[in-house]
N, C-alpha and C positions, 0 to 999 in steps of 0.2 A: 657725546658720540660724534665721531667725524665720519662723513659719508663721501665715498668716491664712486662716481659712475664712470665706467669704462666703455666707450663706444668701440668695441673691438673690431667691427667691420662696417662697411657701408655696402654690403652685399645682401641680396634677398631673393628668395624664390617667388615672391609675390610683388605685385605692382599696385599697392593700395592707393586709392585716389587721393586720400587725405594725409599721406605719410609726411610727418614733420621734416623729414630729411629731403623731401622732394625727389628729384632725379638722383638716385644713388650712383656714386662714381665707381663702385666696385672695389674701393680701397679696403685694405686690411691693416690694422695696427701692427707694426712690427714689434717683436718681443722686447727689444730694448726700450722702446717708447712706453710699452705697458709696464715694464718693471720700474722705469723711472717714475711713472705716475704712482705706482704702488709704494715706492720708497718715499715719495712726497707725503702720501697719506699716513705712513707710519710716523713721519716726523710731526705731522699735524696732530695726530691723535695723542701725542705726549702732553698736549696742552689741555686735555680733557680728563677730568677727575675719574670718570667711570671707565676709562680705557676701553671703550667700545669702538670698534672699527667695522663699518658696514661698507661692503663692496658690492656694487650692483653692475651686472654685465648686460649690455644691450647691443643691438645692431642697428640697422639691418636685421638679419636673423643670426643670432649668436651661435646657434647650433651648426651653422654652416662651417664654423671653425672650432669644432668640438675639441680637437686635439690641443689647440692653443688654449682653450678654456681650462682643460685639465692641467696643462703646464703652468698656467698662471696661478691656479689655486694651489698647486704644489709649491710654487715659489713663495706664495703668501704664508702658507703653513710653516715652511722651513724658516722663513724670516721671523715668524712669530714665536718660535721656540725660545728665543732670547727675550723678546719683547713682552710676551705673555698678555697680550690684549685679548679681549673677548671678540671673536670674529663672527660677523654675520654676513652671509652670502645671499644674493638674490639674482634672479634672471628673468628676463621677459622674452617670450617666444610666441610665434604664431601657431605653434602646436602642429604644424604639418610635417615636422621632422622629429621623430621620436622612436626610440627603441629601448630594449632592456638595458643596454650599456649606458645610455643617457640616464635612464631611470635610476639605475644602481648608483651612478655617480652623484646625482642630485640628492638621493637619500643619504648616502654615506657622508656627504659633506654638509648635510643639514641646511640645504638651500631653501629659501622661500621662492615660490614659483608663481609667476604671473602669465596668464594666457590671454591673447587678444582674440575676441570673437564678437561680432556685432549683432547676432540674433539668429533667427531661423535661416534656412537655406536661401530663401528669396531675398531677405534683408541683408544677410551677411555678404552674399556674393555680388551685390550691387557695387560695393566699393573695394572689397578684399578679393583681388583677382590673381589667379595663378599665371605665371609666365608661360606655362605649357598647356593651359586650357582645362585642367580639372577643376571640379567644384571644391573651393577652399573649405566650405562648410562640411562637405562630406568627408574630406580628408581629416579634418579635425575630429569628427565623430569616429572615424576609424581609429584614431589615436587616443580617444577618450579613455580607453582601458588603462593607459599608462598614467593619465591624470588621476584616475580613481585609485590606482595602486599607490601612487605617490601619497595621496591623502590617507590611505589605509596604513601605509608603512611609517609615515611620519607623524600622524595625528594632527597634521596641519592642513588647513583649508587652502586650496588654490584660489588666488585672486583673479577674477575675470575683468578685463577692461573692454568696454564697448564705447564706440564713438558715435555721438549724435551728429548727423550731417543734414544738409538741406534736401537730401533725397530719402531720408529715413526717419525724420523727427516725428512724423505722424504715426509711426509704428512703435514709439518708445514704450508705451504701456505693455503692448504685446511682447516686446523684446524682453522686458524685465520678467514677465511671467514665463516666457520660454527658457530664459537662462536659469531661473530659480526652480520653477515647478517641473519643467520637462527635463532639463539637463541636470538639475540638482545642485547647481553651484550655490555656495553659501557666502561668498564675498564678491560684491559687485562694485566696481569703480567706473563711473561714467565720465567720459571726457566729451568735449564739444569742439567741433571743427571751427577754429578761429581764423582760418584763412579766407573766410567769406564774410560778407556783410549780411546780417540777419535783419529782415524787415519785420515791421510790427505784426503783420498777420501771422507770420511764421512763429514769432515769439509767443503770441497769444495761444496758438495751437499747442506749442510745446508746453506751455504752462498748464494747460488742461490735461495733457498727457502725464505730467509730473504729479498733479493733484490726484489723478486716478491711481497712479503708482504708489503714492503714499498711503492711500486707503487700503490698497492691496497689501502693502508692507505691514500695516497694523493688523489686518485680518490674519495674515500668516503668523504673526507673532502670537496672537490670541489662540491660534490652533496648534501651537507648539511646533510650527514649521518656519520659525523665524530665520532671517538671514541678515548679514551686514550689508547695508547699502549706504555708500558714502553720503549721498544727498540727504537721506533720512538722519544720518548721524549728525550732520550739520544742523538740521532742523531741531533735533532733540537737544542739542547743546547751544541752541541759539542764544538763550538768555542766561548763560552762565555769568557769574559776576564779571562786570565790565572791567577791562584792563585799565590800570592807572598809567596813562601814556607818559607821565612824567618819570615813572620808575621802570617801565618795561619798554623795550625797543619797539619802535613803530614797525620797523622792517622785520616782519614776524617770522619768516621761515629761515632766515640766515643763509640762504643760498649764496655761494661765493665766499662765505666766511667760515661756516662750519661744514661746508660741503663743496664739492667741485664736480663738474662734468668735463671729462677729457675726451676730445675727439681723436679720430684715428691718426691725425697728423701731429698730435701733441698739444694742440691749442686748448686753452682752458676757458670754460664758460661757467656761469653760475648754475644754469639748469637747462634742460632741453626746451623750456618754454620760449627761449629766444636764443637762436644760434647765429644771429647776424653778426658780421664782422665788427660792427660799431660797439658791441657790448662784450667783445672778447676781453677776458681779464688778464691775458698773458699767455705764456706757453711754457712747456717743461724745461726748455733750454735756458730761457732768459728769466723765468720765474714770473710771479704775479706783478702786474703794474700797480705799484703802491698807491698811486693817486686814485685809481678806480676802486680799490679795496677800501681806501679811506672814505671815498664817496659813499659807498654802501653802508659803512659803519656809522656815518654821520647823518644818514637819512632818517630823521626823527618825526617828520610830519609831512602831510601832503598839502600842497598849495592849490586847493581846489575848493572854492567857496560853496559850490553846489554840494559837494560831498560833506563838507563841514556842517552844512545846515540840514542835511538829510535826517529824517526822524529815526533812522536806525544806525546812524553814524557810530554810536557807542559800541555797537556789536559787529560792525562790518569790517571785514579784513580784505575784501576784494581790492580796495583802493591801494593797499600796501604791497601788492605784487608788482614790484618795479619792472622786472624783465617782461612780464606779460603785458603790462601797460605800454611799454615802449614798442613791443612787437605788434600790438593791435592798433593802438591809437597814435603811436609815435611820440607820446608824452608820458613821462613817468608819473605825472600828477593826474592823469585821466584814465580811469579803469575801462576795461572792455565793456561796452554798453550791455551786452547780453549777460555778463556776469553781474552787473549792477541789478538788472531786472530779476535774475534768478535769486539773488540775495534778498530782494524785497519779497519775492514769492515765498521764500523760506519763512520770512516773518509772518506773512499772511497765513500760511499753513500752520505755523506755530500758534498763532492766536486762535485759529479755528479749533485746534486739537489740544489746547494748552493743558486742560485738566488731565487728559489721558497721558500726555507727554510727561507731565510731572510724576505720574505714577510709574511710568517706565523708567524714568531717570533715578528714582529712589533706590 
């Protein structure tokens, strides 16, 4: 499968304090740039035996340019008549802009939907702030009927992304309960604000929140109210057969090789985890910088003695996220400290619940 993420705009009706785009410049990807990126993806997918092409639309807030979104999907479908690839569409939204037209479009084009919400009203609105003063949380709840109808009509769960920050990490357990038990979401993807330095006291508190959350996850599974939680999934799969690093690429996700993130101006990046100019892989006019792609392909091992000697090195993948390493520590060989700690926490939780986890995994 080849994956293309299109940043169709840098416009948003919110001013989220942790947005990875920072101060958005109001730019919109022009149609020629978008179509050129799509053409590139169609060329790349020819090299994949499964002929699957996944196109993900992001902003800013993508629904601010809904007409463009419709036009691009139409272009992709028309182009695919001759190519006959299996198409997968996805989109991320803050869910403050929704109506029946958008719903019908997402359903008819078989989209996967991701919604951003950080928790209850008090927690969510600390960081997710409207440009015109309304409660973002309350606006999302007004539109929750569309999210529910999407799930009913597609039979597909909506994925929720929440972000742990330095002003809400103490509320993480309550947030997970709120998203799953109160709002009824079944797919939770948790991100962490990496633009700040996490101190030891904060990390320890977050670890306790996550431990409580895992117990809750198990309890809900036993009561037939289970849900997908990415952190729990990583714990459950923690000790799957170790990879033979001589046979399998160390650079595990393949970002920049089997996927690309294209910005509004046509510049190409491996992923949204690092959008700094120094890691730009090229642009749509000049193409990829061959040396940078070669560098990614040849990245087979990390040069970090501490990581190599770590007791969970055999199972750890945090160190191999090149772009994230560079963004956080400035060194491809040094993983983000908080990711290192959380991976060790997964191991600790796995050991504590190993017998139960093995039953779940069977």
